Structure formats: C-alpha cells, structure tokens
C-alpha positions in Angstrom: 31.3 37.6 32.5 30.9 35.4 35.6 30.7 38.4 37.8 28.2 40.0 35.5 26.1 36.9 35.5 26.2 36.7 39.3 25.0 40.4 39.4 22.2 39.6 36.9 23.7 41.6 34.0 24.1 38.6 31.7 21.9 35.5 31.3 24.0 32.4 32.1 22.8 30.7 29.0 24.5 33.4 26.9 27.5 34.5 29.0 28.8 31.0 29.7 29.1 29.7 26.1 30.4 33.1 24.9 33.1 33.2 27.5 34.1 29.7 26.7 34.5 30.4 23.0 36.6 33.5 23.7 38.9 31.6 26.0 39.3 28.8 23.5 40.2 31.2 20.7 42.7 33.1 22.8 44.3 30.0 24.4 44.3 28.2 21.0 46.1 31.1 19.5 48.7 31.1 22.3 49.2 27.4 21.9 49.6 27.7 18.1 52.2 30.5 18.5 54.2 28.3 20.9 53.8 24.9 19.2 57.5 24.3 19.3 57.1 23.5 23.1 56.1 19.9 23.0 54.7 19.9 26.6 52.0 22.3 25.3 50.4 19.3 23.6 49.3 18.2 27.1 47.8 21.6 27.6 46.0 21.2 24.3 44.7 17.8 25.3 43.4 19.2 28.5 41.8 22.1 26.7 40.1 19.7 24.3 38.8 17.5 27.0 37.4 20.5 28.9 35.9 21.9 25.7 34.4 18.5 24.8 32.5 18.2 28.1 31.5 21.9 28.2 30.0 21.9 24.7 28.4 18.5 25.3 26.6 20.1 28.2 25.3 23.3 26.7 28.3 25.5 27.4 28.7 24.7 31.1 31.2 22.6 33.0 29.4 20.0 35.1 30.5 19.9 38.7 30.0 16.9 41.0 28.0 17.6 44.2 30.0 14.8 46.0 33.3 16.4 44.9 32.2 19.8 46.2 31.4 18.4 49.6 34.7 16.4 49.7 36.6 19.5 48.8 34.9 21.4 51.6 33.0 23.8 49.4 29.5 22.3 49.4 28.0 25.7 49.9 28.5 26.4 46.2 25.9 23.8 45.4 23.0 26.3 46.0 24.6 28.8 43.6 24.9 26.1 40.9 21.3 24.9 41.5 20.0 28.4 41.0 22.1 28.7 37.8 23.8 31.8 39.2 27.1 30.7 37.7 27.8 31.3 34.0 30.5 28.8 33.8 29.4 25.7 35.9 26.3 23.6 36.4 25.6 20.8 38.8 26.3 17.3 37.5 23.0 15.3 37.3 21.6 12.3 35.5 21.2 14.2 32.2 24.9 15.2 32.2 26.8 14.0 29.2 30.4 12.8 29.7 30.2 13.2 33.4 33.7 11.7 34.0 35.2 14.7 32.2 33.6 17.3 34.4 34.9 18.8 37.6 34.8 15.5 39.6 38.2 15.5 41.3 38.2 17.1 44.8 41.3 18.9 46.0 40.5 19.5 49.7 43.8 21.3 50.6 43.0 23.8 47.9 39.3 23.8 48.4 38.8 23.2 44.7 37.2 20.7 42.4 39.0 20.1 39.1 38.5 18.0 35.9 40.8 15.5 34.2 41.4 18.1 31.6 42.6 20.6 34.3 45.1 18.0 35.4 46.5 17.6 31.8 46.7 21.4 31.6 48.7 21.5 34.8 51.0 18.7 33.7 51.6 20.5 30.4 52.5 23.8 32.2 54.9 22.0 34.5 56.4 20.3 31.4 56.9 23.7 29.6 58.8 24.9 32.7 61.1 21.8 32.6 61.6 22.2 28.8 62.5 25.8 29.3 64.9 25.0 32.0 66.6 22.3 30.0 66.9 24.4 26.7 68.8 27.5 25.9 72.3 26.2 26.6 71.9 26.7 30.3 72.8 23.5 32.1 71.4 23.5 35.6 72.5 21.1 38.3 69.8 18.6 39.3 69.2 20.2 42.7 68.7 23.7 41.2 66.4 22.3 38.5 64.4 20.4 41.1 64.1 23.5 43.2 62.9 25.6 40.3 60.4 22.9 39.4 59.0 22.8 42.9 58.8 26.6 43.1 57.0 26.7 39.9 54.6 23.9 40.9 53.9 25.8 44.1 53.1 28.9 42.0 50.8 27.0 39.7 49.0 25.4 42.7 48.6 28.9 44.2 47.1 30.1 41.0 44.7 27.1 41.0 43.7 28.0 44.6 42.9 31.5 43.5 41.0 30.4 40.4 37.3 30.3 40.5 
C-alpha cells in the first residue's frame, strides 16, 4: 500500500489507516495464537502503544523532523511534508501523543523508531530467550549468549531494512 500511495494509486488518507487495521488484525491473531510465550506481552504492549499514537493522529505515525536529521535521513522530510507516505506524517504542534511517535533516532541504522518499536524488539528478543530455555534443551551460557547476539543482530538487520 505504501508503494501504491507513493505511485499515486491510493490516497494516503485511505491506504494508511487500512494498512494499519490489517496489520493489527494479523499481528493480533499471531499474538493470540502464541499467548503462552510470556515475552510476547511486551510485543503486545509495543503494538498497543503504536496503535494508540497512530489512531490518535488520523491513521499516521508521527515522525520527528529532529530525529530524522539526527538519524541522517532528513531528506525524507519533504516526502512527509507532501503526504507522499501512507504510513507516516511529520510531527507538528497539532500532533497528539507526540512522545509515542517515531522520535528515537538510530543513526547507525539510519532509522527513527518509536518507544512502541523498542518494546516490540525487546519482546522478540525475549521470545528467543524463552525458546532457548524451554524444550528440555539446556544450553551452556556461552552458547545461549551467542545465539541471543546472533538473533539480535538479525533483528537489527531487519529493522535496518524496514521502511
């Protein structure tokens, strides 16, 4: 939908909120099916925080201009000003709950994330640790730490590709 909006096939006012609802439904279903994994409650918290700020702002995730510049991706500000993104909007004085928007710059990844995104990441890491500790397989601490670091690197790589 984001690509279709960029190409002018969908109006951002329609595509953004519709995409958000679909994602919430699919992710919510996945969380429900895996509710036995306690770390997924952090993912749920992050999802709820993101959904709260998105719906409070008309279906768009507010993005801080300052954070964009600090992350080294200030060139995206023009795209957001022109409403060429179905998912994001520039944070301004009318933004509701601005502290829950994409306000945390990650310069090494050239990304800007929200507090909700951080909870989601922590929850995913927790699920990996839970999975490594369950199932009767006892890993030595060094092997567990190595797996956790590799998985964290994988998640960070996915975050770098996101967007």
